[in-house]
C-alpha positions as CSV (number, residue, x, y, z in Angstrom):
1,X,-22.2,-19.9,-14.0
2,X,-23.4,-18.6,-11.2
3,X,-21.2,-20.1,-8.4
4,X,-18.4,-20.2,-10.2
5,X,-15.5,-20.3,-7.9
6,X,-12.9,-17.8,-8.6
7,X,-8.9,-18.5,-7.2
8,X,-7.7,-14.5,-7.1
9,X,-4.0,-14.1,-6.0
10,X,-2.4,-10.1,-5.7
11,X,0.5,-9.4,-5.9
12,X,2.3,-5.6,-4.9
13,X,1.1,-2.9,-3.0
14,X,-0.9,-2.6,-0.1
15,X,-2.9,-0.5,-2.8
16,X,-3.1,-3.1,-4.7
17,X,-4.7,-5.4,-2.6
18,X,-6.9,-3.6,-2.0
19,X,-8.0,-3.5,-5.5
20,X,-8.0,-7.6,-5.1
21,X,-10.8,-7.4,-2.5
22,X,-12.7,-4.7,-4.4
23,X,-12.8,-7.0,-7.3
24,X,-13.2,-10.1,-4.6
25,X,-16.3,-8.1,-3.9
26,X,-17.6,-7.6,-6.5
27,X,-17.4,-10.8,-8.4
28,X,-19.0,-11.8,-5.0
29,X,-22.6,-9.4,-5.5
30,X,-22.5,-11.0,-9.2
31,X,-23.2,-14.5,-7.8
32,X,-19.7,-16.4,-8.1
33,X,-17.4,-17.8,-5.5
34,X,-13.7,-16.2,-4.8
35,X,-11.7,-18.7,-3.3
36,X,-8.1,-19.3,-2.1
37,X,-5.5,-19.4,-4.8
38,X,-4.7,-23.1,-3.6
39,X,-8.8,-24.2,-4.3
40,X,-9.7,-26.0,-7.0
41,X,-11.2,-22.9,-8.9
42,X,-13.4,-22.5,-11.9
43,X,-11.6,-19.5,-13.1
44,X,-8.1,-18.2,-11.4
45,X,-7.2,-14.6,-12.2
46,X,-3.8,-12.8,-11.3
47,X,-3.7,-9.3,-10.3
48,X,-0.2,-7.5,-11.3
49,X,2.5,-5.4,-10.0
50,X,4.9,-3.5,-11.9
51,X,6.1,-1.1,-9.5
52,X,10.3,-2.8,-10.5
53,X,11.6,-5.1,-12.3
54,X,11.7,-7.2,-9.7
55,X,7.6,-6.8,-9.4
56,X,7.3,-8.4,-13.0
57,X,9.5,-11.3,-12.4
58,X,6.9,-12.5,-8.8
59,X,4.1,-11.9,-12.1
60,X,5.7,-14.4,-13.8
61,X,6.2,-16.9,-11.3
62,X,2.5,-16.2,-9.8
63,X,1.1,-16.5,-13.4
64,X,3.3,-19.5,-14.3
65,X,2.0,-21.0,-11.1
66,X,-1.6,-20.3,-11.6
67,X,-1.8,-21.6,-14.9
68,X,0.3,-25.5,-13.2
69,X,-1.9,-25.5,-10.2
70,X,-5.1,-25.5,-12.4
71,X,-4.9,-26.6,-15.9
72,X,-9.0,-27.2,-16.1
73,X,-9.2,-23.6,-15.6
74,X,-8.6,-20.1,-17.5
75,X,-6.2,-17.6,-16.4
76,X,-7.2,-14.2,-16.6
77,X,-3.9,-11.7,-15.9
78,X,-4.8,-7.7,-14.7
79,X,-3.4,-5.0,-13.0
80,X,-0.5,-3.2,-13.6
81,X,1.7,-4.9,-15.4
82,X,-1.7,-6.1,-17.3
83,X,-2.1,-1.9,-18.5
84,X,1.7,-1.8,-19.4
85,X,3.2,-4.3,-21.5
86,X,-0.4,-6.7,-22.2
87,X,1.8,-8.3,-24.9
88,X,4.0,-9.3,-23.0
89,X,1.7,-11.1,-20.6
90,X,-0.4,-12.5,-23.5
91,X,2.7,-14.3,-24.5
92,X,3.0,-16.0,-21.6
93,X,1.3,-20.0,-21.1
94,X,-1.3,-20.3,-20.0
95,X,-2.6,-16.7,-20.1
96,X,-6.8,-16.7,-21.2
97,X,-7.5,-13.3,-21.3
98,X,-5.6,-10.1,-20.3
99,X,-7.8,-7.2,-18.5
100,X,-5.7,-3.4,-18.2
101,X,-6.9,-1.8,-15.2
102,X,-9.2,0.3,-16.8
103,X,-11.7,-2.5,-17.0
104,X,-11.3,-3.9,-14.1
105,X,-14.9,-3.1,-13.4
106,X,-15.8,-5.1,-16.1
107,X,-13.6,-8.1,-14.6
108,X,-17.5,-10.4,-13.8
109,X,-18.9,-10.0,-17.1
110,X,-15.5,-11.0,-18.8
111,X,-14.8,-13.8,-16.8
112,X,-19.0,-14.5,-17.2
113,X,-17.8,-14.5,-21.2
114,X,-14.9,-16.6,-21.0
115,X,-16.8,-19.5,-19.4
116,X,-20.1,-18.8,-21.4
117,X,-17.8,-19.3,-25.0
118,X,-14.5,-20.7,-27.1
119,X,-12.6,-18.0,-26.8
120,X,-8.8,-17.7,-28.2
121,X,-6.0,-17.6,-25.7
122,X,-3.7,-14.3,-24.5
123,X,-7.0,-12.4,-25.9
124,X,-6.7,-8.5,-24.6
125,X,-9.2,-5.9,-22.9
126,X,-7.2,-3.4,-22.0
127,X,-8.3,0.8,-22.5
128,X,-6.5,3.9,-22.2
129,X,-5.9,4.3,-18.6
130,X,-5.0,7.9,-19.3
131,X,-9.1,8.6,-20.5
132,X,-10.1,7.2,-17.0
133,X,-11.4,10.2,-14.9
134,X,-13.8,9.1,-11.9
135,X,-13.6,6.1,-9.2
136,X,-16.1,4.8,-8.4
137,X,-17.5,4.1,-5.0
138,X,-16.2,0.7,-3.8
139,X,-18.5,-2.3,-3.8
140,X,-19.7,-3.4,-0.3
141,X,-17.7,-6.5,0.7
142,X,-19.2,-8.9,3.1
143,X,-18.2,-8.8,6.5
144,X,-15.1,-10.6,7.7
145,X,-13.3,-10.7,11.3
146,X,-10.3,-8.1,10.8
147,X,-8.9,-5.7,13.3
148,X,-8.3,-3.4,10.1
149,X,-9.4,-2.1,7.0
150,X,-7.8,-0.2,4.3
151,X,-10.4,2.5,2.2
152,X,-9.3,3.3,-1.2
153,X,-10.0,6.8,-1.3
154,X,-7.9,8.4,-4.3
155,X,-5.8,6.7,-7.9
156,X,-3.3,7.5,-10.8
157,X,-1.0,10.7,-10.4
158,X,-0.7,13.6,-11.0
159,X,2.8,13.4,-11.1
160,X,5.4,12.0,-13.6
161,X,8.4,11.3,-11.1
162,X,11.3,10.4,-13.6
163,X,11.4,7.3,-12.4
164,X,7.8,5.6,-11.3
165,X,5.8,4.2,-14.1
166,X,2.6,3.8,-11.7
167,X,1.1,6.7,-14.2
168,X,1.3,4.3,-17.2
169,X,-0.5,2.0,-15.1
170,X,-3.3,3.7,-13.0
171,X,-3.7,7.1,-15.1
172,X,-5.2,10.4,-13.9
173,X,-5.5,11.2,-10.4
174,X,-10.0,10.9,-9.5
175,X,-11.5,10.5,-6.1
176,X,-14.2,8.5,-4.2
177,X,-17.1,10.9,-3.3
178,X,-16.2,11.6,0.4
179,X,-20.3,9.9,1.0
180,X,-19.1,6.9,-0.3
181,X,-16.1,7.1,1.5
182,X,-17.8,8.2,5.0
183,X,-20.4,5.2,4.0
184,X,-17.7,2.9,3.9
185,X,-16.0,3.3,6.8
186,X,-19.0,3.4,8.8
187,X,-20.0,-0.1,7.0
188,X,-16.6,-1.7,8.6
189,X,-17.5,-0.2,11.4
190,X,-19.9,-2.1,12.2
191,X,-18.3,-5.0,10.7
192,X,-15.9,-4.9,14.0
193,X,-13.1,-3.0,12.4
194,X,-11.2,-0.7,14.2
195,X,-7.8,0.2,12.5
196,X,-8.9,1.9,9.0
197,X,-6.3,2.6,7.0
198,X,-7.1,5.6,4.0
199,X,-4.9,4.6,0.9
200,X,-4.3,6.1,-2.5
201,X,-1.4,5.8,-5.1
202,X,-1.3,9.9,-4.9
203,X,-3.4,10.6,-1.4
204,X,-2.4,14.1,-0.9
205,X,-4.3,15.0,-4.1
206,X,-7.7,14.2,-2.7
207,X,-10.4,15.8,-3.5
208,X,-8.9,17.9,-6.1
209,X,-10.3,16.5,-9.3
210,X,-14.3,16.2,-7.3
211,X,-17.1,19.3,-7.7
212,X,-16.8,20.7,-4.8
213,X,-13.4,20.4,-4.6
214,X,-12.2,18.6,-1.3
215,X,-9.0,17.9,0.3
216,X,-7.6,15.2,2.3
217,X,-8.1,16.8,5.3
218,X,-11.5,17.3,5.2
219,X,-11.9,13.5,4.4
220,X,-9.8,13.0,7.7
221,X,-11.7,15.1,9.6
222,X,-15.7,13.6,8.8
223,X,-13.3,9.4,8.8
224,X,-12.0,10.5,12.4
225,X,-15.7,11.3,14.1
226,X,-17.0,7.4,12.7
227,X,-17.3,6.3,16.8
228,X,-16.0,2.8,16.9
229,X,-12.9,4.1,15.7
230,X,-9.5,3.7,17.5
231,X,-7.5,4.7,14.9
232,X,-7.3,6.3,11.1
233,X,-3.7,6.0,9.0
234,X,-2.6,7.7,5.8
235,X,-1.1,5.3,3.5
236,X,1.5,7.5,2.1
237,X,1.7,11.4,1.4
238,X,4.5,13.3,0.0
239,X,5.6,15.9,1.7
240,X,4.2,19.1,-0.4
241,X,0.8,17.3,0.6
242,X,1.4,19.0,4.4
243,X,-1.0,22.0,4.2
244,X,-1.7,23.6,7.3
245,X,-5.5,22.1,7.8
246,X,-3.9,18.7,7.1
247,X,-0.9,19.4,9.6
248,X,-3.8,20.4,11.8
249,X,-6.2,17.1,11.4
250,X,-3.1,14.6,12.0
251,X,-1.3,16.3,14.5
252,X,-4.9,17.0,16.9
253,X,-7.3,14.8,15.7
254,X,-7.2,11.7,18.9
255,X,-8.0,8.9,16.1
256,X,-5.6,9.7,14.3
257,X,-2.6,6.9,14.6
258,X,0.8,8.7,15.2
259,X,2.1,7.1,12.8
260,X,3.5,8.8,9.4
261,X,4.7,7.9,6.0
262,X,6.8,10.2,4.5
263,X,8.4,9.0,1.1
264,X,11.9,10.3,1.5
265,X,13.7,9.0,-1.9
266,X,16.2,11.0,-1.4
267,X,18.4,13.4,0.5
268,X,20.0,14.9,-2.0
269,X,18.8,18.1,-4.4
270,X,20.5,17.0,-7.2
271,X,19.0,13.5,-7.3
272,X,15.5,14.7,-6.4
273,X,15.6,17.4,-9.3
274,X,16.7,14.9,-11.5
275,X,13.9,12.6,-10.1
276,X,11.6,15.0,-10.8
277,X,10.3,15.2,-6.8
278,X,8.3,18.0,-6.0
279,X,10.3,18.8,-2.7
280,X,14.0,19.7,-1.6
281,X,15.7,18.0,1.4
282,X,15.0,21.0,3.5
283,X,11.5,21.3,2.8
284,X,11.7,17.5,3.7
285,X,13.8,18.0,6.7
286,X,11.5,21.1,8.5
287,X,8.3,18.7,8.0
288,X,9.3,15.3,9.7
289,X,10.8,18.4,12.4
290,X,7.6,19.6,12.4
291,X,5.4,17.0,12.6
292,X,7.4,15.5,15.2
293,X,7.6,18.0,17.7
294,X,3.6,18.2,17.7
295,X,2.7,14.9,18.0
296,X,5.0,12.7,20.5
297,X,5.8,9.1,20.4
298,X,5.8,9.2,15.9
299,X,6.2,6.0,14.1
300,X,7.7,7.3,11.2
301,X,8.0,6.1,8.0
302,X,9.9,7.0,4.6
303,X,10.6,5.4,0.9
304,X,14.2,5.4,-0.3
305,X,15.3,4.6,-3.3
306,X,18.8,3.5,-4.2
307,X,21.1,4.1,-6.9
308,X,19.1,6.3,-9.2
309,X,21.2,7.0,-12.4
310,X,23.5,9.6,-12.1
311,X,24.0,9.6,-8.1
312,X,27.5,10.1,-6.8
313,X,29.0,9.4,-3.8
314,X,28.1,12.5,-2.1
315,X,24.5,12.4,-3.1
316,X,24.2,8.8,-0.5
317,X,25.9,10.5,1.9
318,X,23.4,13.3,1.9
319,X,20.7,10.6,2.0
320,X,22.7,9.0,5.5
321,X,22.5,12.2,6.7
322,X,19.4,13.5,6.5
323,X,18.0,9.9,7.5
324,X,20.8,10.3,10.9
325,X,19.5,13.0,11.5
326,X,15.4,12.7,11.4
327,X,13.4,10.4,13.3
328,X,12.7,7.4,11.6
329,X,11.2,4.0,12.9
330,X,11.0,2.0,9.5
331,X,12.2,2.5,5.9
332,X,11.7,0.7,2.8
333,X,14.9,1.1,1.0
334,X,14.5,0.2,-2.9
335,X,17.4,-0.4,-5.3
336,X,16.4,1.8,-8.4
337,X,15.5,-0.7,-11.3
338,X,14.7,1.0,-15.0
339,X,11.2,0.8,-16.1
340,X,9.9,0.8,-19.6
341,X,8.2,4.5,-20.6
342,X,10.2,6.8,-17.9
343,X,12.2,9.3,-17.9
344,X,15.2,7.6,-16.2
345,X,15.1,4.2,-18.1
346,X,16.7,7.3,-20.7
347,X,18.8,9.1,-18.3
348,X,23.2,7.4,-18.0
349,X,25.7,7.5,-15.1
350,X,24.1,4.1,-13.9
351,X,25.6,3.0,-10.3
352,X,27.2,0.3,-10.7
353,X,25.3,-3.0,-8.8
354,X,27.4,-3.5,-6.3
355,X,27.6,0.0,-5.4
356,X,23.9,-0.1,-4.8
357,X,24.0,-3.4,-3.3
358,X,26.3,-1.9,-0.9
359,X,24.6,1.4,0.2
360,X,21.4,-0.2,0.0
361,X,22.9,-2.8,2.7
362,X,24.4,0.3,4.2
363,X,20.1,1.7,4.8
364,X,18.9,-1.5,6.0
365,X,21.1,-1.7,8.4
366,X,20.6,2.0,9.9
367,X,17.2,1.5,9.3
368,X,17.0,-1.7,11.5
369,X,18.7,-0.2,14.2
370,X,16.8,2.9,14.4
371,X,13.9,1.3,14.6
372,X,15.0,-1.1,17.6
373,X,16.0,2.2,19.5
374,X,12.9,3.8,18.9
375,X,11.3,0.1,20.2
376,X,12.7,-0.2,23.3
377,X,12.6,3.4,23.6
378,X,8.8,2.3,24.5
379,X,10.0,-0.4,26.6
380,X,8.2,0.7,30.4
381,X,5.0,2.7,28.7
382,X,2.0,2.4,28.4
383,X,0.0,2.1,24.5
384,X,-3.0,1.2,23.2
385,X,-2.9,-1.7,20.4
386,X,-6.0,-3.2,18.2
387,X,-5.2,-7.2,19.1
388,X,-5.1,-8.4,15.4
389,X,-7.6,-11.2,13.9
390,X,-3.9,-13.8,14.0
391,X,-1.7,-15.1,16.6
392,X,1.7,-15.2,15.9
393,X,2.8,-18.2,13.6
394,X,6.2,-18.6,15.4
395,X,5.4,-17.7,18.9
396,X,1.4,-18.6,19.3
397,X,1.0,-15.1,20.7
398,X,-1.5,-12.2,20.2
399,X,-0.6,-9.5,18.3
400,X,-1.3,-5.9,19.0
401,X,-0.4,-3.4,16.5
402,X,-0.2,0.4,18.3
403,X,-0.6,3.7,17.7
404,X,2.9,4.0,16.5
405,X,2.9,1.5,14.2
406,X,5.0,-0.9,16.4
407,X,3.2,-4.5,16.6
408,X,3.2,-6.1,20.0
409,X,3.0,-9.9,21.0
410,X,0.7,-10.6,23.7
411,X,-0.8,-13.4,26.4
412,X,-4.1,-13.9,26.5
413,X,-7.7,-15.2,24.8
414,X,-9.2,-15.7,22.0
415,X,-11.9,-13.0,23.4
416,X,-9.2,-10.7,22.8
417,X,-8.9,-10.8,19.2
418,X,-10.5,-7.7,17.4
419,X,-10.6,-5.9,20.6
420,X,-8.9,-2.4,21.8
421,X,-6.7,-3.2,24.8
422,X,-4.2,-1.4,27.2
423,X,-0.8,-2.7,27.2
424,X,2.6,-2.5,28.9
425,X,5.5,-2.7,26.5
426,X,8.6,-5.4,28.9
427,X,10.8,-6.1,26.1
428,X,12.3,-5.2,23.0
429,X,14.7,-7.9,20.8
430,X,16.1,-7.7,17.5
431,X,13.4,-8.9,15.7
432,X,9.9,-8.6,18.0
433,X,8.4,-6.3,21.1
434,X,6.4,-7.6,23.9
435,X,3.9,-6.2,26.0
436,X,1.1,-7.1,28.8
437,X,-2.1,-6.7,29.2
438,X,-2.9,-4.3,31.6
439,X,-6.4,-4.4,33.3
440,X,-8.9,-2.4,32.5
């Protein structure tokens, strides 16, 4: 059915959002027309997440909303929840087809078949993700007027952290060929994207599965010299992956943004061991101190899990002490939740929900204070910012994203959209930072 309209909704992490964009591009290349989730459609696709129990609640809500909003359109559910629990997904009212992550590349064919012939609701097309060993090049995306872009260079994970369901959902680590990545970044640069983030599940493992073997540092070096880019960012890199070569490139390449996200999860060695994380608190601290010393004004983020089974008051205090000791500028704080099939789901010594909630509130308050202090420290300084393509909905101001991952509100005309400008930070409040554009 050439020209059939496909309404695509994607939930969850940034990588899943990239998957959604790639699915839309692949569908359009096959003659379908991607439309917004609230527009009339011939088929509805929901790309799900399963990283937490709360994510699955959001999945269910999105699927029900899709079926209710498009009563005459088949509903296709794909993504991580479709991969890990296809039977539960198929049982939901209104679901016509379940497509696993291993089968996303066949989505256009599967949708065409769904539209061409009668079908039984709840059909499943879910292959074993563990057998997937390659990552195909991204489909060419239509040029869109955006300032930022996210480029998926790796998928899957070589680790088996006790709490994480992602390896079951996305399989083994696999990388895109560096030439394909570079070609994609060059296309984005030509389309006007000035801020590019390289993303993956286990980003630091990039290139280990390729022949010849390569590294994330080698890839960053090649991307960083694409002429029109202002900032190259890395989505999230485990401490153990910061080899001397990678440290050299993130601290020395002028187009690598002064912004790193280094997941922590816990500051307690006892908890890190139970989590099966490949580092200790001391290793983490030494790395971050080294990076902060080498990168002035570093924007530093981390993920923290609160309430992992067996987390004691002493364990939590170790986490809080480490966070206070290091120059974090933002945190993503998650309350632990069981994921089926993971080692942590079988552990005892559960932390009381009230305790988890109180600890989470404490860390979020600490993170907010650190973020405000960092932004106030920028007042009076001059930074470069990429002006995003949409204005702030509350104020109507332009929004600029600076190197250390701080958004600033700016006065100016639409002529500045998607441009790189120099700004002077003038104020930082609880919820926003303001700046003025300096004359060229």
